[in-house]
C-alpha positions as CSV (number, residue, x, y, z in Angstrom):
1,X,0.6,-77.0,105.1
2,X,-1.6,-74.0,105.8
3,X,-0.3,-70.7,104.5
4,X,0.1,-68.7,107.7
5,X,0.2,-65.4,105.8
6,X,-3.4,-66.0,104.9
7,X,-4.3,-67.8,108.1
8,X,-7.7,-68.0,109.8
9,X,-7.1,-65.6,112.8
10,X,-6.2,-62.2,111.5
11,X,-9.0,-60.8,109.4
12,X,-7.9,-57.4,107.9
13,X,-4.2,-57.5,107.6
14,X,-2.5,-55.0,105.3
15,X,1.2,-55.3,104.2
16,X,2.2,-52.0,105.7
17,X,1.2,-53.2,109.2
18,X,4.5,-55.1,109.3
19,X,6.4,-51.8,109.5
20,X,4.2,-50.5,112.3
21,X,4.2,-53.6,114.5
22,X,6.2,-53.0,117.7
23,X,6.6,-49.3,116.9
24,X,3.0,-48.0,117.3
25,X,-0.4,-49.1,118.3
26,X,-2.4,-51.3,115.9
27,X,-6.2,-51.8,116.2
28,X,-7.0,-54.9,114.1
29,X,-9.7,-57.5,113.4
30,X,-9.6,-61.2,114.2
31,X,-11.9,-64.2,114.2
32,X,-11.4,-65.7,117.7
33,X,-14.7,-64.5,118.9
34,X,-16.3,-67.3,116.9
35,X,-14.5,-70.0,118.8
36,X,-16.4,-72.4,121.2
37,X,-13.5,-72.1,123.6
38,X,-15.2,-69.0,125.0
39,X,-18.7,-70.3,125.8
40,X,-19.9,-70.2,129.4
41,X,-19.8,-74.0,129.5
42,X,-16.2,-74.2,128.5
43,X,-15.1,-71.2,130.7
44,X,-16.7,-72.9,133.7
45,X,-14.9,-76.1,132.9
46,X,-11.6,-74.2,132.7
47,X,-12.2,-72.6,136.1
48,X,-13.2,-75.9,137.7
49,X,-9.9,-77.6,136.6
50,X,-7.5,-74.9,137.7
51,X,-5.8,-74.4,141.1
52,X,-6.0,-70.8,142.4
53,X,-2.2,-70.4,141.8
54,X,-3.1,-70.2,138.1
55,X,-5.5,-67.2,138.4
56,X,-6.1,-63.9,140.1
57,X,-9.6,-62.8,141.3
58,X,-9.8,-59.0,141.7
59,X,-12.2,-56.3,142.6
60,X,-11.8,-52.5,142.9
61,X,-11.9,-50.1,145.8
62,X,-11.4,-46.4,146.3
63,X,-8.1,-45.7,148.1
64,X,-7.3,-42.8,150.5
65,X,-6.2,-40.7,147.6
66,X,-9.6,-41.1,145.8
67,X,-8.2,-43.3,143.1
68,X,-9.4,-46.8,142.4
69,X,-7.1,-49.6,143.4
70,X,-7.1,-53.3,142.8
71,X,-7.9,-55.8,145.6
72,X,-7.0,-59.4,145.5
73,X,-9.5,-62.2,146.4
74,X,-10.1,-65.9,146.4
75,X,-12.9,-68.0,144.9
76,X,-14.7,-68.7,148.2
77,X,-14.9,-72.4,147.2
78,X,-17.3,-71.7,144.4
79,X,-17.6,-73.9,141.2
80,X,-16.7,-72.5,137.8
81,X,-20.4,-72.1,137.0
82,X,-21.1,-70.1,140.1
83,X,-18.0,-67.9,139.6
84,X,-19.4,-67.0,136.2
85,X,-22.7,-66.1,137.8
86,X,-20.8,-63.9,140.3
87,X,-18.9,-62.2,137.5
88,X,-22.2,-61.4,135.6
89,X,-23.9,-59.8,138.5
90,X,-20.9,-58.6,140.6
91,X,-17.9,-56.3,140.5
92,X,-15.0,-58.6,139.9
93,X,-12.7,-60.0,137.3
94,X,-10.6,-63.1,136.9
95,X,-7.2,-63.4,135.2
96,X,-6.5,-67.0,134.3
97,X,-2.7,-67.4,133.7
98,X,-1.2,-69.9,131.4
99,X,-4.4,-71.8,130.4
100,X,-2.4,-73.5,127.6
101,X,-0.6,-75.5,130.3
102,X,-3.8,-77.3,131.2
103,X,-5.9,-76.9,128.1
104,X,-4.0,-77.8,124.9
105,X,-6.5,-76.1,122.6
106,X,-5.6,-72.7,124.1
107,X,-2.0,-73.5,123.4
108,X,-2.7,-74.4,119.8
109,X,-4.7,-71.2,119.4
110,X,-1.9,-69.1,121.0
111,X,0.7,-70.5,118.8
112,X,-1.4,-70.0,115.7
113,X,-1.9,-66.4,116.6
114,X,1.9,-65.9,116.9
115,X,2.7,-68.0,113.9
116,X,0.5,-65.7,111.8
117,X,2.2,-62.6,113.1
118,X,5.6,-64.0,112.5
119,X,4.7,-65.0,108.9
120,X,3.6,-61.4,108.2
121,X,6.2,-59.5,110.2
122,X,9.7,-60.7,109.0
123,X,11.5,-59.0,111.9
124,X,9.3,-60.5,114.6
125,X,10.6,-63.7,116.3
126,X,8.9,-64.5,119.6
127,X,9.5,-66.9,122.5
128,X,8.3,-67.3,126.0
129,X,4.8,-66.9,124.6
130,X,2.0,-66.7,127.3
131,X,-1.7,-66.3,127.2
132,X,-4.0,-64.9,129.9
133,X,-7.7,-65.3,129.8
134,X,-9.7,-62.4,131.4
135,X,-13.4,-62.7,132.5
136,X,-14.8,-59.4,133.8
137,X,-18.0,-58.1,135.3
138,X,-20.2,-55.5,133.5
139,X,-18.8,-52.0,133.9
140,X,-15.6,-53.2,135.6
141,X,-12.7,-50.9,135.5
142,X,-9.2,-52.4,135.1
143,X,-6.8,-49.9,136.8
144,X,-3.9,-48.1,135.2
145,X,-0.9,-50.5,134.8
146,X,2.0,-51.5,132.7
147,X,3.5,-54.8,131.6
148,X,7.0,-56.1,131.3
149,X,6.8,-58.4,128.2
150,X,5.4,-57.5,124.7
151,X,1.6,-57.3,124.8
152,X,-1.6,-57.8,122.7
153,X,-5.2,-57.6,123.8
154,X,-7.9,-59.7,122.1
155,X,-11.6,-59.0,122.6
156,X,-13.9,-62.0,122.2
157,X,-17.1,-61.2,124.2
158,X,-18.6,-57.9,125.4
159,X,-17.3,-54.4,124.8
160,X,-14.6,-52.2,126.4
161,X,-12.7,-49.0,126.0
162,X,-9.0,-49.1,126.3
163,X,-6.8,-46.0,127.2
164,X,-3.1,-46.3,126.1
165,X,-0.5,-43.9,127.4
166,X,3.1,-43.1,126.5
167,X,5.8,-45.1,128.3
168,X,7.8,-42.0,129.4
169,X,7.7,-39.7,132.4
170,X,5.4,-38.7,134.0
171,X,3.2,-41.6,132.7
172,X,5.8,-44.2,133.6
173,X,9.1,-43.7,135.4
174,X,12.2,-45.7,134.9
175,X,12.2,-46.6,138.6
176,X,8.7,-48.2,138.2
177,X,9.8,-50.3,135.3
178,X,12.9,-51.6,137.1
179,X,10.9,-52.4,140.2
180,X,8.3,-54.4,138.1
181,X,11.1,-56.3,136.5
182,X,12.6,-57.5,139.8
183,X,9.2,-58.1,141.4
184,X,9.1,-55.3,143.9
185,X,6.2,-53.6,142.1
186,X,3.1,-55.3,140.9
187,X,2.0,-53.9,137.5
188,X,-0.8,-51.9,139.1
189,X,1.5,-50.1,141.5
190,X,2.4,-47.6,138.8
191,X,1.2,-44.1,139.7
192,X,-1.8,-42.7,137.9
193,X,-3.2,-39.2,137.7
194,X,-6.6,-38.3,136.2
195,X,-5.0,-35.7,133.9
196,X,-2.9,-38.5,132.3
197,X,-6.1,-39.2,130.1
198,X,-5.3,-36.0,128.2
199,X,-2.2,-37.8,126.7
200,X,-4.0,-41.2,126.0
201,X,-5.0,-42.8,122.8
202,X,-8.5,-44.3,123.2
203,X,-9.8,-47.4,121.5
204,X,-13.2,-49.1,121.5
205,X,-12.8,-52.9,121.4
206,X,-15.8,-55.0,120.2
207,X,-15.8,-58.8,119.8
208,X,-13.5,-59.6,116.9
209,X,-11.0,-56.8,117.5
210,X,-7.6,-56.7,119.0
211,X,-5.1,-54.1,120.1
212,X,-1.3,-54.2,120.0
213,X,1.0,-51.5,121.6
214,X,4.7,-51.0,121.9
215,X,6.7,-52.2,124.9
216,X,5.7,-51.0,128.4
217,X,3.0,-48.6,127.4
218,X,0.7,-48.1,130.4
219,X,-3.0,-48.7,129.8
220,X,-6.3,-49.0,131.6
221,X,-9.7,-50.5,130.6
222,X,-13.4,-49.5,131.1
223,X,-15.7,-52.5,130.4
224,X,-19.2,-51.7,129.1
225,X,-22.6,-53.0,130.3
226,X,-22.0,-56.8,129.8
227,X,-19.7,-59.5,130.9
228,X,-16.4,-59.2,129.1
229,X,-14.2,-62.1,127.9
230,X,-10.8,-61.2,126.4
231,X,-7.3,-62.4,126.3
232,X,-3.9,-60.9,126.6
233,X,-0.9,-62.5,124.9
234,X,2.6,-61.7,126.0
235,X,5.9,-62.6,124.5
236,X,9.6,-61.9,124.5
237,X,11.9,-61.1,121.5
238,X,15.6,-60.6,121.5
239,X,15.2,-56.8,121.8
240,X,12.6,-57.1,124.6
241,X,14.9,-59.6,126.4
242,X,17.8,-57.1,126.1
243,X,15.6,-54.3,127.6
244,X,14.5,-56.6,130.4
245,X,18.1,-57.6,131.2
246,X,19.3,-54.0,131.3
247,X,16.4,-52.9,133.6
248,X,17.0,-56.0,135.8
249,X,20.7,-55.1,136.3
250,X,20.0,-51.4,136.8
251,X,17.4,-52.2,139.5
252,X,20.1,-54.1,141.5
253,X,22.8,-51.5,140.9
254,X,20.5,-48.9,142.4
255,X,20.3,-51.0,145.5
256,X,24.1,-50.7,145.7
257,X,23.9,-46.9,145.6
258,X,24.3,-46.2,141.8
259,X,22.1,-43.3,140.8
260,X,22.9,-42.4,137.2
261,X,22.4,-45.4,135.0
262,X,21.8,-45.6,131.2
263,X,19.2,-47.9,129.5
264,X,21.7,-49.3,127.1
265,X,20.1,-51.2,124.2
266,X,23.2,-51.9,122.2
267,X,27.0,-52.1,122.6
268,X,29.4,-53.5,125.1
269,X,27.6,-52.0,128.1
270,X,24.4,-53.7,127.2
271,X,26.1,-57.1,127.0
272,X,27.9,-56.4,130.3
273,X,24.5,-55.7,132.0
274,X,23.0,-58.8,130.4
275,X,25.9,-60.8,131.9
276,X,25.3,-59.3,135.3
277,X,21.6,-60.0,135.1
278,X,22.3,-63.6,134.3
279,X,24.7,-63.9,137.2
280,X,22.2,-62.4,139.6
281,X,19.5,-64.8,138.5
282,X,21.9,-67.8,138.6
283,X,22.9,-66.9,142.1
284,X,19.3,-66.8,143.4
285,X,19.6,-63.3,144.7
286,X,16.7,-62.1,142.6
287,X,14.2,-64.6,144.0
288,X,14.1,-62.7,147.3
289,X,12.5,-59.7,145.7
290,X,9.2,-61.2,144.7
291,X,6.2,-59.4,146.3
292,X,3.4,-61.6,147.6
293,X,-0.3,-60.8,147.1
294,X,-2.6,-59.8,150.0
295,X,-5.9,-61.6,149.7
296,X,-8.6,-59.3,151.1
297,X,-12.0,-60.9,150.0
298,X,-13.8,-64.0,148.9
299,X,-16.3,-64.3,146.1
300,X,-19.8,-64.7,147.6
301,X,-23.0,-64.8,145.4
302,X,-25.0,-63.4,148.4
303,X,-22.7,-60.5,149.2
304,X,-23.0,-56.9,147.7
305,X,-21.2,-57.0,144.3
306,X,-20.4,-60.7,145.2
307,X,-17.5,-59.4,147.3
308,X,-17.2,-60.6,150.9
309,X,-14.4,-59.0,153.0
310,X,-12.3,-61.5,154.9
311,X,-9.3,-61.3,157.3
312,X,-6.4,-60.6,154.9
313,X,-3.8,-63.2,154.3
314,X,-0.7,-63.3,152.1
315,X,-0.4,-65.6,149.0
316,X,2.5,-66.0,146.6
317,X,1.8,-66.8,143.0
């Protein structure tokens, strides 16, 4: 059996990283950029075989407040090959969710990534592992956002700069986290101000580098002058599950008029809130909160930036 502590994915691991993992940002090297999974041919095949419910197509627009916002689109009926052409010359990006469900090699790769981390970090035990494949146009900007599960970002083609911010006010409010957990906020609904950049840690990601940050840290991305291919991996652990459950319960208690609520991460109150979260989920009450996506454009190779505005319609994913 392969020794996962000296596996083939992580390239520059040092023993003391185990103490930092989950507690601060880590900028590490990997070998995934050498895989044939990320060639144009294979990426086109992946896109051809997926229903649109498995991916998001996005572009950016300037909102009334002068800030960039994300717009949701559809593929316009294009083939995977043509979608890649549109990405290379346009102003769009595609997030492919859960490719391991349709393409076992992605699942094998994802599990190997996590197995190597778990072998190196004794306190790290993950479940609900997911992988998202991101294919982005040159110079695309991914807006400021935060994520609910644990996160890692892996660069395999192209170059980008990543800005990572603290997960405390004013960069991220407790109300925003709670609304994301129950589905009333999309991750990009988190408020951003230009001056937030003064508090950011900034990382350049080249092929063969990855970035890990602690739970819920907001971040944004500037892609450089080439098509970018990267992956995000997300996971839960028992501490992350506990934080999720407490935030889930707090969000519903606020709907009932409670205002002063603690983010209990241990003790009887935490277990009580986890029980309430389980009861809410079991009852089906939480399902009503999910926010659909408004589809505003189609990908069109002949349109400016390959973005053709359409009559908006709503789509749940």
